[in-house]
Backbone of each chain as nested JSON, in Angstrom:
{
  "chains": [
    {"id": "A", "residues": [
      {"number": 1, "name": "UNK", "atoms": {"N": [5.635, 30.137, 15.765], "CA": [5.631, 28.82, 15.115], "C": [4.496, 28.762, 14.106]}},
      {"number": 2, "name": "UNK", "atoms": {"N": [4.814, 28.353, 12.901], "CA": [3.817, 28.311, 11.834], "C": [2.925, 27.086, 12.029]}},
      {"number": 3, "name": "UNK", "atoms": {"N": [1.622, 27.301, 12.053], "CA": [0.699, 26.176, 12.224], "C": [0.472, 25.462, 10.904]}},
      {"number": 4, "name": "UNK", "atoms": {"N": [0.325, 24.156, 10.978], "CA": [0.151, 23.367, 9.763], "C": [-1.303, 23.122, 9.442]}},
      {"number": 5, "name": "UNK", "atoms": {"N": [-2.21, 23.605, 10.283], "CA": [-3.608, 23.274, 10.041], "C": [-4.188, 24.045, 8.868]}},
      {"number": 6, "name": "UNK", "atoms": {"N": [-3.59, 25.216, 8.53], "CA": [-4.066, 25.949, 7.374], "C": [-3.612, 25.321, 6.07]}},
      {"number": 7, "name": "UNK", "atoms": {"N": [-2.42, 24.735, 6.089], "CA": [-1.866, 24.133, 4.873], "C": [-2.002, 22.619, 4.868]}},
      {"number": 8, "name": "UNK", "atoms": {"N": [-3.018, 22.112, 5.559], "CA": [-3.178, 20.664, 5.676], "C": [-3.511, 19.977, 4.346]}},
      {"number": 9, "name": "UNK", "atoms": {"N": [-4.469, 20.511, 3.504], "CA": [-4.708, 19.854, 2.224], "C": [-3.518, 19.947, 1.28]}},
      {"number": 10, "name": "UNK", "atoms": {"N": [-2.726, 21.027, 1.399], "CA": [-1.562, 21.171, 0.507], "C": [-0.508, 20.113, 0.819]}},
      {"number": 11, "name": "UNK", "atoms": {"N": [-0.243, 19.903, 2.117], "CA": [0.726, 18.88, 2.515], "C": [0.24, 17.499, 2.076]}},
      {"number": 12, "name": "UNK", "atoms": {"N": [-1.059, 17.236, 2.233], "CA": [-1.614, 15.935, 1.847], "C": [-1.523, 15.722, 0.343]}},
      {"number": 13, "name": "UNK", "atoms": {"N": [-1.778, 16.812, -0.442], "CA": [-1.73, 16.687, -1.905], "C": [-0.318, 16.388, -2.395]}},
      {"number": 14, "name": "UNK", "atoms": {"N": [0.685, 17.147, -1.895], "CA": [2.047, 16.899, -2.379], "C": [2.61, 15.596, -1.857]}},
      {"number": 15, "name": "UNK", "atoms": {"N": [2.194, 15.169, -0.659], "CA": [2.609, 13.854, -0.164], "C": [2.014, 12.735, -1.017]}},
      {"number": 16, "name": "UNK", "atoms": {"N": [0.759, 12.926, -1.467], "CA": [0.143, 11.956, -2.364], "C": [0.849, 11.879, -3.697]}},
      {"number": 17, "name": "UNK", "atoms": {"N": [1.252, 13.048, -4.238], "CA": [1.992, 13.044, -5.507], "C": [3.344, 12.335, -5.362]}},
      {"number": 18, "name": "UNK", "atoms": {"N": [4.03, 12.573, -4.223], "CA": [5.311, 11.914, -3.967], "C": [5.145, 10.397, -3.874]}},
      {"number": 19, "name": "UNK", "atoms": {"N": [4.087, 9.968, -3.206], "CA": [3.861, 8.528, -3.075], "C": [3.503, 7.884, -4.409]}},
      {"number": 20, "name": "UNK", "atoms": {"N": [2.741, 8.587, -5.249], "CA": [2.426, 8.044, -6.581], "C": [3.7, 7.902, -7.416]}},
      {"number": 21, "name": "UNK", "atoms": {"N": [4.606, 8.895, -7.336], "CA": [5.861, 8.835, -8.102], "C": [6.751, 7.691, -7.623]}},
      {"number": 22, "name": "UNK", "atoms": {"N": [6.969, 7.619, -6.289], "CA": [7.825, 6.561, -5.727], "C": [7.243, 5.174, -6.025]}},
      {"number": 23, "name": "UNK", "atoms": {"N": [5.93, 5.04, -5.852], "CA": [5.303, 3.744, -6.021], "C": [5.27, 3.279, -7.464]}},
      {"number": 24, "name": "UNK", "atoms": {"N": [5.045, 4.226, -8.397], "CA": [4.997, 3.791, -9.803], "C": [6.386, 3.413, -10.301]}},
      {"number": 25, "name": "UNK", "atoms": {"N": [7.416, 4.171, -9.884], "CA": [8.784, 3.77, -10.249], "C": [9.143, 2.433, -9.61]}},
      {"number": 26, "name": "UNK", "atoms": {"N": [8.651, 2.193, -8.382], "CA": [8.924, 0.928, -7.722], "C": [8.201, -0.24, -8.357]}},
      {"number": 27, "name": "UNK", "atoms": {"N": [6.975, 0.001, -8.872], "CA": [6.255, -1.078, -9.544], "C": [6.959, -1.463, -10.834]}},
      {"number": 28, "name": "UNK", "atoms": {"N": [7.451, -0.455, -11.583], "CA": [8.054, -0.784, -12.879], "C": [9.48, -1.303, -12.704]}},
      {"number": 29, "name": "UNK", "atoms": {"N": [10.323, -0.568, -11.937], "CA": [11.748, -0.884, -11.9], "C": [12.217, -1.477, -10.577]}},
      {"number": 30, "name": "UNK", "atoms": {"N": [11.324, -1.868, -9.69], "CA": [11.724, -2.286, -8.362], "C": [12.518, -3.568, -8.338]}},
      {"number": 31, "name": "UNK", "atoms": {"N": [13.154, -3.869, -7.178], "CA": [13.962, -5.087, -7.106], "C": [13.098, -6.34, -7.074]}},
      {"number": 32, "name": "UNK", "atoms": {"N": [13.515, -7.343, -7.844], "CA": [12.882, -8.673, -7.916], "C": [11.474, -8.666, -8.494]}},
      {"number": 33, "name": "UNK", "atoms": {"N": [11.071, -7.603, -9.188], "CA": [9.705, -7.596, -9.714], "C": [9.576, -8.453, -10.973]}},
      {"number": 34, "name": "UNK", "atoms": {"N": [10.69, -8.702, -11.664], "CA": [10.578, -9.49, -12.884], "C": [10.549, -10.982, -12.594]}},
      {"number": 35, "name": "UNK", "atoms": {"N": [10.987, -11.387, -11.372], "CA": [10.99, -12.818, -11.053], "C": [9.722, -13.253, -10.336]}},
      {"number": 36, "name": "UNK", "atoms": {"N": [9.227, -12.401, -9.435], "CA": [8.06, -12.785, -8.645], "C": [6.948, -11.746, -8.813]}},
      {"number": 37, "name": "UNK", "atoms": {"N": [5.793, -12.126, -9.369], "CA": [4.708, -11.16, -9.585], "C": [4.022, -10.714, -8.301]}},
      {"number": 38, "name": "UNK", "atoms": {"N": [4.134, -11.524, -7.219], "CA": [3.547, -11.121, -5.94], "C": [4.211, -9.842, -5.435]}},
      {"number": 39, "name": "UNK", "atoms": {"N": [5.537, -9.725, -5.655], "CA": [6.273, -8.539, -5.22], "C": [5.768, -7.307, -5.963]}},
      {"number": 40, "name": "UNK", "atoms": {"N": [5.42, -7.487, -7.241], "CA": [4.872, -6.363, -8.015], "C": [3.514, -5.922, -7.472]}},
      {"number": 41, "name": "UNK", "atoms": {"N": [2.697, -6.892, -7.036], "CA": [1.391, -6.532, -6.474], "C": [1.554, -5.86, -5.112]}},
      {"number": 42, "name": "UNK", "atoms": {"N": [2.562, -6.311, -4.322], "CA": [2.803, -5.664, -3.027], "C": [3.26, -4.222, -3.236]}},
      {"number": 43, "name": "UNK", "atoms": {"N": [4.11, -3.973, -4.259], "CA": [4.527, -2.606, -4.55], "C": [3.366, -1.749, -5.039]}},
      {"number": 44, "name": "UNK", "atoms": {"N": [2.33, -2.395, -5.608], "CA": [1.19, -1.641, -6.137], "C": [0.361, -0.991, -5.029]}},
      {"number": 45, "name": "UNK", "atoms": {"N": [0.571, -1.396, -3.781], "CA": [-0.162, -0.788, -2.669], "C": [0.247, 0.667, -2.445]}},
      {"number": 46, "name": "UNK", "atoms": {"N": [1.542, 0.982, -2.727], "CA": [2.059, 2.33, -2.447], "C": [1.402, 3.415, -3.32]}},
      {"number": 47, "name": "UNK", "atoms": {"N": [1.309, 3.286, -4.679], "CA": [0.624, 4.346, -5.433], "C": [-0.867, 4.413, -5.175]}},
      {"number": 48, "name": "UNK", "atoms": {"N": [-1.501, 3.275, -4.797], "CA": [-2.932, 3.349, -4.473], "C": [-3.158, 4.157, -3.193]}},
      {"number": 49, "name": "UNK", "atoms": {"N": [-2.217, 4.056, -2.239], "CA": [-2.314, 4.89, -1.039], "C": [-2.128, 6.365, -1.372]}},
      {"number": 50, "name": "UNK", "atoms": {"N": [-1.233, 6.661, -2.345], "CA": [-1.042, 8.044, -2.781], "C": [-2.279, 8.627, -3.438]}},
      {"number": 51, "name": "UNK", "atoms": {"N": [-2.965, 7.82, -4.251], "CA": [-4.198, 8.29, -4.886], "C": [-5.274, 8.543, -3.838]}},
      {"number": 52, "name": "UNK", "atoms": {"N": [-5.323, 7.696, -2.803], "CA": [-6.279, 7.908, -1.712], "C": [-5.974, 9.203, -0.962]}},
      {"number": 53, "name": "UNK", "atoms": {"N": [-4.677, 9.548, -0.803], "CA": [-4.322, 10.825, -0.153], "C": [-4.74, 12.019, -1.009]}},
      {"number": 54, "name": "UNK", "atoms": {"N": [-4.625, 11.905, -2.336], "CA": [-5.049, 13.004, -3.213], "C": [-6.565, 13.194, -3.123]}},
      {"number": 55, "name": "UNK", "atoms": {"N": [-7.322, 12.077, -3.066], "CA": [-8.766, 12.173, -2.837], "C": [-9.075, 12.879, -1.526]}},
      {"number": 56, "name": "UNK", "atoms": {"N": [-8.274, 12.56, -0.494], "CA": [-8.516, 13.146, 0.832], "C": [-8.23, 14.639, 0.848]}},
      {"number": 57, "name": "UNK", "atoms": {"N": [-7.246, 15.093, 0.049], "CA": [-6.906, 16.513, 0.055], "C": [-7.998, 17.359, -0.593]}},
      {"number": 58, "name": "UNK", "atoms": {"N": [-8.825, 16.759, -1.48], "CA": [-9.967, 17.496, -2.029], "C": [-11.237, 17.303, -1.208]}},
      {"number": 59, "name": "UNK", "atoms": {"N": [-11.178, 16.664, -0.039], "CA": [-12.324, 16.322, 0.815], "C": [-13.331, 15.413, 0.127]}},
      {"number": 60, "name": "UNK", "atoms": {"N": [-12.892, 14.6, -0.825], "CA": [-13.769, 13.619, -1.454], "C": [-13.711, 12.336, -0.628]}},
      {"number": 61, "name": "UNK", "atoms": {"N": [-14.433, 12.339, 0.477], "CA": [-14.324, 11.238, 1.438], "C": [-14.97, 9.958, 0.918]}},
      {"number": 62, "name": "UNK", "atoms": {"N": [-16.097, 10.118, 0.231], "CA": [-16.812, 8.941, -0.282], "C": [-16.014, 8.271, -1.393]}},
      {"number": 63, "name": "UNK", "atoms": {"N": [-15.33, 9.075, -2.234], "CA": [-14.48, 8.506, -3.283], "C": [-13.312, 7.745, -2.68]}},
      {"number": 64, "name": "UNK", "atoms": {"N": [-12.731, 8.278, -1.598], "CA": [-11.611, 7.608, -0.948], "C": [-12.048, 6.287, -0.324]}},
      {"number": 65, "name": "UNK", "atoms": {"N": [-13.219, 6.28, 0.308], "CA": [-13.704, 5.033, 0.926], "C": [-14.017, 3.984, -0.125]}},
      {"number": 66, "name": "UNK", "atoms": {"N": [-14.62, 4.41, -1.248], "CA": [-14.927, 3.454, -2.303], "C": [-13.663, 2.876, -2.92]}},
      {"number": 67, "name": "UNK", "atoms": {"N": [-12.653, 3.745, -3.124], "CA": [-11.378, 3.308, -3.686], "C": [-10.679, 2.32, -2.766]}},
      {"number": 68, "name": "UNK", "atoms": {"N": [-10.662, 2.622, -1.459], "CA": [-10.003, 1.715, -0.512], "C": [-10.785, 0.423, -0.335]}},
      {"number": 69, "name": "UNK", "atoms": {"N": [-12.107, 0.444, -0.587], "CA": [-12.878, -0.787, -0.465], "C": [-12.749, -1.676, -1.678]}},
      {"number": 70, "name": "UNK", "atoms": {"N": [-12.526, -1.077, -2.854], "CA": [-12.429, -1.867, -4.082], "C": [-11.047, -2.513, -4.207]}},
      {"number": 71, "name": "UNK", "atoms": {"N": [-10.009, -1.909, -3.595], "CA": [-8.648, -2.431, -3.704], "C": [-8.472, -3.888, -3.272]}},
      {"number": 72, "name": "UNK", "atoms": {"N": [-8.994, -4.368, -2.1], "CA": [-8.823, -5.787, -1.775], "C": [-9.504, -6.739, -2.743]}},
      {"number": 73, "name": "UNK", "atoms": {"N": [-10.623, -6.322, -3.36], "CA": [-11.293, -7.182, -4.351], "C": [-10.403, -7.339, -5.581]}},
      {"number": 74, "name": "UNK", "atoms": {"N": [-9.749, -6.222, -5.966], "CA": [-8.786, -6.257, -7.079], "C": [-7.607, -7.175, -6.752]}},
      {"number": 75, "name": "UNK", "atoms": {"N": [-7.127, -7.127, -5.502], "CA": [-6.017, -7.999, -5.105], "C": [-6.443, -9.461, -5.132]}},
      {"number": 76, "name": "UNK", "atoms": {"N": [-7.69, -9.747, -4.721], "CA": [-8.182, -11.134, -4.765], "C": [-8.142, -11.658, -6.191]}},
      {"number": 77, "name": "UNK", "atoms": {"N": [-8.605, -10.848, -7.154], "CA": [-8.675, -11.306, -8.551], "C": [-7.275, -11.521, -9.107]}},
      {"number": 78, "name": "UNK", "atoms": {"N": [-6.359, -10.559, -8.881], "CA": [-5.016, -10.689, -9.471], "C": [-4.228, -11.812, -8.829]}},
      {"number": 79, "name": "UNK", "atoms": {"N": [-4.358, -12.02, -7.514], "CA": [-3.62, -13.106, -6.856], "C": [-4.199, -14.451, -7.264]}},
      {"number": 80, "name": "UNK", "atoms": {"N": [-5.511, -14.527, -7.505], "CA": [-6.114, -15.764, -8.01], "C": [-5.554, -16.111, -9.391]}},
      {"number": 81, "name": "UNK", "atoms": {"N": [-5.39, -15.094, -10.244], "CA": [-4.823, -15.337, -11.578], "C": [-3.374, -15.792, -11.485]}},
      {"number": 82, "name": "UNK", "atoms": {"N": [-2.6, -15.213, -10.57], "CA": [-1.191, -15.606, -10.418], "C": [-1.08, -17.031, -9.903]}},
      {"number": 83, "name": "UNK", "atoms": {"N": [-1.941, -17.41, -8.94], "CA": [-1.902, -18.778, -8.404], "C": [-2.308, -19.776, -9.478]}},
      {"number": 84, "name": "UNK", "atoms": {"N": [-3.282, -19.405, -10.301], "CA": [-3.73, -20.301, -11.383], "C": [-2.619, -20.508, -12.414]}},
      {"number": 85, "name": "UNK", "atoms": {"N": [-1.907, -19.428, -12.756], "CA": [-0.789, -19.564, -13.701], "C": [0.341, -20.377, -13.093]}},
      {"number": 86, "name": "UNK", "atoms": {"N": [0.551, -20.242, -11.784], "CA": [1.607, -21.003, -11.118], "C": [1.271, -22.496, -11.082]}},
      {"number": 87, "name": "UNK", "atoms": {"N": [-0.023, -22.826, -10.914], "CA": [-0.426, -24.231, -10.944], "C": [-0.272, -24.82, -12.337]}},
      {"number": 88, "name": "UNK", "atoms": {"N": [-0.603, -24.032, -13.378], "CA": [-0.514, -24.539, -14.74], "C": [0.92, -24.609, -15.23]}},
      {"number": 89, "name": "UNK", "atoms": {"N": [1.816, -23.875, -14.589], "CA": [3.192, -23.86, -15.064], "C": [3.382, -22.958, -16.26]}},
      {"number": 90, "name": "UNK", "atoms": {"N": [2.672, -21.848, -16.268], "CA": [2.738, -20.933, -17.396], "C": [3.977, -20.059, -17.358]}},
      {"number": 91, "name": "UNK", "atoms": {"N": [4.142, -19.204, -18.327], "CA": [5.321, -18.321, -18.381], "C": [5.178, -17.144, -17.436]}},
      {"number": 92, "name": "UNK", "atoms": {"N": [5.38, -17.405, -16.143], "CA": [5.129, -16.358, -15.146], "C": [6.421, -15.737, -14.677]}},
      {"number": 93, "name": "UNK", "atoms": {"N": [7.538, -16.447, -14.793], "CA": [8.779, -15.921, -14.228], "C": [9.889, -15.925, -15.278]}}
    ]},
    {"id": "B", "residues": [
      {"number": 1, "name": "UNK", "atoms": {"N": [1.732, 24.882, 23.772], "CA": [2.54, 24.502, 22.61], "C": [1.714, 23.638, 21.664]}},
      {"number": 2, "name": "UNK", "atoms": {"N": [1.747, 23.992, 20.416], "CA": [0.967, 23.282, 19.415], "C": [1.83, 22.215, 18.754]}},
      {"number": 3, "name": "UNK", "atoms": {"N": [1.476, 20.986, 18.991], "CA": [2.255, 19.893, 18.401], "C": [1.75, 19.629, 16.992]}},
      {"number": 4, "name": "UNK", "atoms": {"N": [2.667, 19.685, 16.028], "CA": [2.277, 19.461, 14.637], "C": [2.318, 17.975, 14.361]}},
      {"number": 5, "name": "UNK", "atoms": {"N": [1.136, 17.412, 14.16], "CA": [1.024, 15.959, 14.056], "C": [1.195, 15.472, 12.63]}},
      {"number": 6, "name": "UNK", "atoms": {"N": [0.879, 16.346, 11.654], "CA": [0.869, 15.872, 10.262], "C": [2.288, 15.697, 9.729]}},
      {"number": 7, "name": "UNK", "atoms": {"N": [3.26, 16.431, 10.32], "CA": [4.639, 16.233, 9.857], "C": [5.143, 14.851, 10.239]}},
      {"number": 8, "name": "UNK", "atoms": {"N": [4.808, 14.395, 11.449], "CA": [5.178, 13.04, 11.875], "C": [4.517, 11.995, 10.98]}},
      {"number": 9, "name": "UNK", "atoms": {"N": [3.245, 12.24, 10.617], "CA": [2.548, 11.285, 9.752], "C": [3.146, 11.27, 8.354]}},
      {"number": 10, "name": "UNK", "atoms": {"N": [3.59, 12.462, 7.86], "CA": [4.199, 12.523, 6.522], "C": [5.535, 11.783, 6.491]}},
      {"number": 11, "name": "UNK", "atoms": {"N": [6.336, 11.967, 7.548], "CA": [7.616, 11.247, 7.619], "C": [7.378, 9.741, 7.698]}},
      {"number": 12, "name": "UNK", "atoms": {"N": [6.34, 9.338, 8.453], "CA": [5.994, 7.921, 8.572], "C": [5.599, 7.336, 7.22]}},
      {"number": 13, "name": "UNK", "atoms": {"N": [4.817, 8.099, 6.431], "CA": [4.382, 7.582, 5.135], "C": [5.531, 7.502, 4.146]}},
      {"number": 14, "name": "UNK", "atoms": {"N": [6.462, 8.491, 4.169], "CA": [7.586, 8.44, 3.224], "C": [8.517, 7.278, 3.56]}},
      {"number": 15, "name": "UNK", "atoms": {"N": [8.763, 7.065, 4.87], "CA": [9.6, 5.933, 5.293], "C": [8.955, 4.605, 4.909]}},
      {"number": 16, "name": "UNK", "atoms": {"N": [7.635, 4.498, 5.083], "CA": [6.933, 3.28, 4.72], "C": [6.957, 3.013, 3.232]}},
      {"number": 17, "name": "UNK", "atoms": {"N": [6.823, 4.086, 2.412], "CA": [6.829, 3.898, 0.959], "C": [8.207, 3.476, 0.46]}},
      {"number": 18, "name": "UNK", "atoms": {"N": [9.258, 4.168, 0.927], "CA": [10.617, 3.813, 0.482], "C": [10.997, 2.414, 0.938]}},
      {"number": 19, "name": "UNK", "atoms": {"N": [10.669, 2.075, 2.205], "CA": [10.988, 0.737, 2.698], "C": [10.187, -0.336, 1.994]}},
      {"number": 20, "name": "UNK", "atoms": {"N": [8.903, -0.054, 1.716], "CA": [8.075, -1.047, 1.041], "C": [8.495, -1.296, -0.382]}},
      {"number": 21, "name": "UNK", "atoms": {"N": [9.059, -0.273, -1.043], "CA": [9.514, -0.492, -2.419], "C": [10.874, -1.171, -2.429]}},
      {"number": 22, "name": "UNK", "atoms": {"N": [11.81, -0.736, -1.559], "CA": [13.209, -1.156, -1.708], "C": [13.551, -2.435, -0.969]}},
      {"number": 23, "name": "UNK", "atoms": {"N": [12.71, -2.928, -0.057], "CA": [13.021, -4.197, 0.598], "C": [12.837, -5.35, -0.384]}},
      {"number": 24, "name": "UNK", "atoms": {"N": [13.536, -6.461, -0.139], "CA": [13.437, -7.584, -1.066], "C": [12.67, -8.772, -0.491]}},
      {"number": 25, "name": "UNK", "atoms": {"N": [12.784, -9.022, 0.827], "CA": [12.022, -10.134, 1.393], "C": [10.564, -9.723, 1.561]}},
      {"number": 26, "name": "UNK", "atoms": {"N": [9.603, -10.619, 1.251], "CA": [8.191, -10.221, 1.307], "C": [7.683, -9.915, 2.706]}},
      {"number": 27, "name": "UNK", "atoms": {"N": [8.252, -10.56, 3.742], "CA": [7.775, -10.272, 5.101], "C": [8.151, -8.844, 5.505]}},
      {"number": 28, "name": "UNK", "atoms": {"N": [9.37, -8.416, 5.128], "CA": [9.775, -7.034, 5.404], "C": [8.894, -6.041, 4.651]}},
      {"number": 29, "name": "UNK", "atoms": {"N": [8.487, -6.428, 3.42], "CA": [7.606, -5.535, 2.655], "C": [6.251, -5.394, 3.337]}},
      {"number": 30, "name": "UNK", "atoms": {"N": [5.735, -6.51, 3.91], "CA": [4.446, -6.401, 4.607], "C": [4.554, -5.518, 5.842]}},
      {"number": 31, "name": "UNK", "atoms": {"N": [5.681, -5.616, 6.561], "CA": [5.858, -4.758, 7.745], "C": [5.907, -3.291, 7.349]}},
      {"number": 32, "name": "UNK", "atoms": {"N": [6.634, -2.978, 6.263], "CA": [6.717, -1.593, 5.817], "C": [5.37, -1.088, 5.311]}},
      {"number": 33, "name": "UNK", "atoms": {"N": [4.556, -1.981, 4.712], "CA": [3.219, -1.556, 4.294], "C": [2.325, -1.285, 5.497]}},
      {"number": 34, "name": "UNK", "atoms": {"N": [2.572, -1.981, 6.609], "CA": [1.825, -1.68, 7.838], "C": [2.18, -0.282, 8.336]}},
      {"number": 35, "name": "UNK", "atoms": {"N": [3.478, 0.113, 8.226], "CA": [3.899, 1.47, 8.594], "C": [3.208, 2.511, 7.704]}},
      {"number": 36, "name": "UNK", "atoms": {"N": [3.105, 2.195, 6.392], "CA": [2.436, 3.102, 5.437], "C": [0.956, 3.282, 5.783]}},
      {"number": 37, "name": "UNK", "atoms": {"N": [0.283, 2.167, 6.133], "CA": [-1.123, 2.245, 6.517], "C": [-1.333, 3.042, 7.789]}},
      {"number": 38, "name": "UNK", "atoms": {"N": [-0.392, 2.943, 8.728], "CA": [-0.502, 3.733, 9.96], "C": [-0.391, 5.226, 9.679]}},
      {"number": 39, "name": "UNK", "atoms": {"N": [0.494, 5.597, 8.736], "CA": [0.597, 7.001, 8.351], "C": [-0.671, 7.513, 7.697]}},
      {"number": 40, "name": "UNK", "atoms": {"N": [-1.29, 6.667, 6.856], "CA": [-2.556, 7.057, 6.206], "C": [-3.655, 7.289, 7.235]}},
      {"number": 41, "name": "UNK", "atoms": {"N": [-3.752, 6.389, 8.216], "CA": [-4.781, 6.535, 9.259], "C": [-4.526, 7.799, 10.082]}},
      {"number": 42, "name": "UNK", "atoms": {"N": [-3.247, 8.117, 10.33], "CA": [-2.919, 9.322, 11.095], "C": [-3.323, 10.585, 10.342]}},
      {"number": 43, "name": "UNK", "atoms": {"N": [-3.092, 10.613, 9.016], "CA": [-3.444, 11.81, 8.248], "C": [-4.962, 11.974, 8.158]}},
      {"number": 44, "name": "UNK", "atoms": {"N": [-5.686, 10.857, 7.982], "CA": [-7.149, 10.947, 7.939], "C": [-7.703, 11.421, 9.28]}},
      {"number": 45, "name": "UNK", "atoms": {"N": [-7.094, 10.972, 10.379], "CA": [-7.538, 11.423, 11.706], "C": [-7.186, 12.885, 11.946]}},
      {"number": 46, "name": "UNK", "atoms": {"N": [-6.092, 13.389, 11.318], "CA": [-5.748, 14.802, 11.434], "C": [-6.77, 15.677, 10.712]}},
      {"number": 47, "name": "UNK", "atoms": {"N": [-7.322, 15.184, 9.586], "CA": [-8.364, 15.93, 8.894], "C": [-9.658, 15.989, 9.694]}},
      {"number": 48, "name": "UNK", "atoms": {"N": [-9.869, 15.021, 10.593], "CA": [-11.066, 15.031, 11.407], "C": [-12.12, 14.029, 11.01]}},
      {"number": 49, "name": "UNK", "atoms": {"N": [-11.859, 13.233, 9.967], "CA": [-12.838, 12.23, 9.541], "C": [-12.539, 10.924, 10.268]}},
      {"number": 50, "name": "UNK", "atoms": {"N": [-13.105, 10.765, 11.46], "CA": [-12.766, 9.59, 12.267], "C": [-13.442, 8.329, 11.761]}},
      {"number": 51, "name": "UNK", "atoms": {"N": [-14.631, 8.457, 11.154], "CA": [-15.291, 7.275, 10.592], "C": [-14.534, 6.747, 9.381]}},
      {"number": 52, "name": "UNK", "atoms": {"N": [-14.01, 7.681, 8.559], "CA": [-13.199, 7.263, 7.414], "C": [-11.907, 6.606, 7.883]}},
      {"number": 53, "name": "UNK", "atoms": {"N": [-11.347, 7.089, 8.997], "CA": [-10.128, 6.477, 9.543], "C": [-10.398, 5.049, 9.987]}},
      {"number": 54, "name": "UNK", "atoms": {"N": [-11.533, 4.833, 10.622], "CA": [-11.902, 3.478, 11.065], "C": [-12.066, 2.534, 9.88]}},
      {"number": 55, "name": "UNK", "atoms": {"N": [-12.804, 2.969, 8.852], "CA": [-13.051, 2.111, 7.695], "C": [-11.763, 1.85, 6.907]}},
      {"number": 56, "name": "UNK", "atoms": {"N": [-10.902, 2.873, 6.749], "CA": [-9.677, 2.686, 5.967], "C": [-8.691, 1.778, 6.695]}},
      {"number": 57, "name": "UNK", "atoms": {"N": [-8.671, 1.833, 8.042], "CA": [-7.803, 0.912, 8.785], "C": [-8.257, -0.525, 8.573]}},
      {"number": 58, "name": "UNK", "atoms": {"N": [-9.563, -0.756, 8.556], "CA": [-10.066, -2.11, 8.308], "C": [-9.731, -2.574, 6.901]}},
      {"number": 59, "name": "UNK", "atoms": {"N": [-9.822, -1.687, 5.904], "CA": [-9.586, -2.091, 4.524], "C": [-8.115, -2.431, 4.256]}},
      {"number": 60, "name": "UNK", "atoms": {"N": [-7.186, -1.637, 4.818], "CA": [-5.761, -1.961, 4.616], "C": [-5.405, -3.29, 5.278]}},
      {"number": 61, "name": "UNK", "atoms": {"N": [-6.019, -3.565, 6.431], "CA": [-5.838, -4.837, 7.131], "C": [-6.27, -6.012, 6.252]}},
      {"number": 62, "name": "UNK", "atoms": {"N": [-7.445, -5.894, 5.628], "CA": [-7.955, -6.957, 4.763], "C": [-7.04, -7.167, 3.564]}},
      {"number": 63, "name": "UNK", "atoms": {"N": [-6.544, -6.08, 2.974], "CA": [-5.647, -6.203, 1.822], "C": [-4.353, -6.894, 2.163]}},
      {"number": 64, "name": "UNK", "atoms": {"N": [-3.755, -6.582, 3.321], "CA": [-2.504, -7.222, 3.731], "C": [-2.726, -8.708, 3.986]}},
      {"number": 65, "name": "UNK", "atoms": {"N": [-3.863, -9.082, 4.587], "CA": [-4.148, -10.5, 4.845], "C": [-4.318, -11.259, 3.54]}},
      {"number": 66, "name": "UNK", "atoms": {"N": [-4.996, -10.642, 2.541], "CA": [-5.193, -11.311, 1.253], "C": [-3.86, -11.542, 0.553]}},
      {"number": 67, "name": "UNK", "atoms": {"N": [-2.975, -10.523, 0.591], "CA": [-1.669, -10.702, -0.062], "C": [-0.813, -11.735, 0.658]}},
      {"number": 68, "name": "UNK", "atoms": {"N": [-0.912, -11.837, 1.986], "CA": [-0.17, -12.871, 2.725], "C": [-0.658, -14.266, 2.352]}},
      {"number": 69, "name": "UNK", "atoms": {"N": [-1.987, -14.453, 2.223], "CA": [-2.536, -15.76, 1.836], "C": [-2.05, -16.147, 0.437]}},
      {"number": 70, "name": "UNK", "atoms": {"N": [-2.022, -15.185, -0.493], "CA": [-1.533, -15.459, -1.851], "C": [-0.068, -15.823, -1.871]}},
      {"number": 71, "name": "UNK", "atoms": {"N": [0.734, -15.126, -1.062], "CA": [2.174, -15.424, -1.006], "C": [2.423, -16.833, -0.489]}},
      {"number": 72, "name": "UNK", "atoms": {"N": [1.711, -17.218, 0.588], "CA": [1.899, -18.555, 1.171], "C": [1.45, -19.635, 0.194]}},
      {"number": 73, "name": "UNK", "atoms": {"N": [0.371, -19.38, -0.55], "CA": [-0.131, -20.358, -1.529], "C": [0.865, -20.561, -2.677]}},
      {"number": 74, "name": "UNK", "atoms": {"N": [1.457, -19.453, -3.158], "CA": [2.446, -19.564, -4.236], "C": [3.67, -20.332, -3.764]}},
      {"number": 75, "name": "UNK", "atoms": {"N": [4.121, -20.069, -2.524], "CA": [5.291, -20.806, -2.01], "C": [4.984, -22.285, -1.816]}},
      {"number": 76, "name": "UNK", "atoms": {"N": [3.741, -22.609, -1.399], "CA": [3.351, -24.023, -1.275], "C": [3.372, -24.717, -2.625]}},
      {"number": 77, "name": "UNK", "atoms": {"N": [2.887, -24.041, -3.671], "CA": [2.859, -24.665, -5.008], "C": [4.278, -24.889, -5.525]}},
      {"number": 78, "name": "UNK", "atoms": {"N": [5.184, -23.903, -5.291], "CA": [6.568, -24.076, -5.748], "C": [7.27, -25.18, -4.982]}},
      {"number": 79, "name": "UNK", "atoms": {"N": [6.958, -25.328, -3.684], "CA": [7.573, -26.391, -2.892], "C": [7.037, -27.754, -3.321]}},
      {"number": 80, "name": "UNK", "atoms": {"N": [5.752, -27.802, -3.69], "CA": [5.169, -29.072, -4.118], "C": [5.742, -29.512, -5.464]}},
      {"number": 81, "name": "UNK", "atoms": {"N": [6.048, -28.547, -6.324], "CA": [6.612, -28.897, -7.626], "C": [8.105, -29.129, -7.561]}},
      {"number": 82, "name": "UNK", "atoms": {"N": [8.722, -28.874, -6.395], "CA": [10.142, -29.18, -6.237], "C": [11.073, -28.132, -6.789]}},
      {"number": 83, "name": "UNK", "atoms": {"N": [10.572, -26.873, -6.947], "CA": [11.457, -25.844, -7.49], "C": [12.33, -25.222, -6.419]}},
      {"number": 84, "name": "UNK", "atoms": {"N": [11.833, -25.183, -5.149], "CA": [12.643, -24.661, -4.056], "C": [12.73, -25.734, -2.987]}},
      {"number": 85, "name": "UNK", "atoms": {"N": [13.717, -25.578, -2.092], "CA": [13.889, -26.359, -0.883], "C": [13.451, -27.771, -1.02]}}
    ]}
  ]
}
């Protein structure tokens, strides 16, 4: 039986690339993304997880932790902007 | 017998990504993102960085809670303006 512990960074790297591809196509062309911007932000979680996996495959642990810590702050700012546009009645949908 | 753990985590992450992109209701999307986060924590624990696994589990939790609060706020504003229900 072939052990996977030798090819662990390789599996993590290609899985990260797959997640970036699936997530970016889902952010641009996904269902209901043109009507509701919250759905677009929820889809944005998938490629960010893929980028974190690519960081992990190079053993850049501090970069991965910083990236995962900055992501919720980014979500706070973008969701605040969406709520503000929704209150003003702007061209959001 | 050597159990290969990373293959299970990879299948979990692919299922979570496809489900999170292709579902249409937001609650189903949050559940699928929880599956994706579990796969990420499993892969980090397979590498051996247990402190990074602990911190990343906390960060994905915070992100999901923030997006849920934003979703509920947007639905409240639309209901107050009379656009839905």
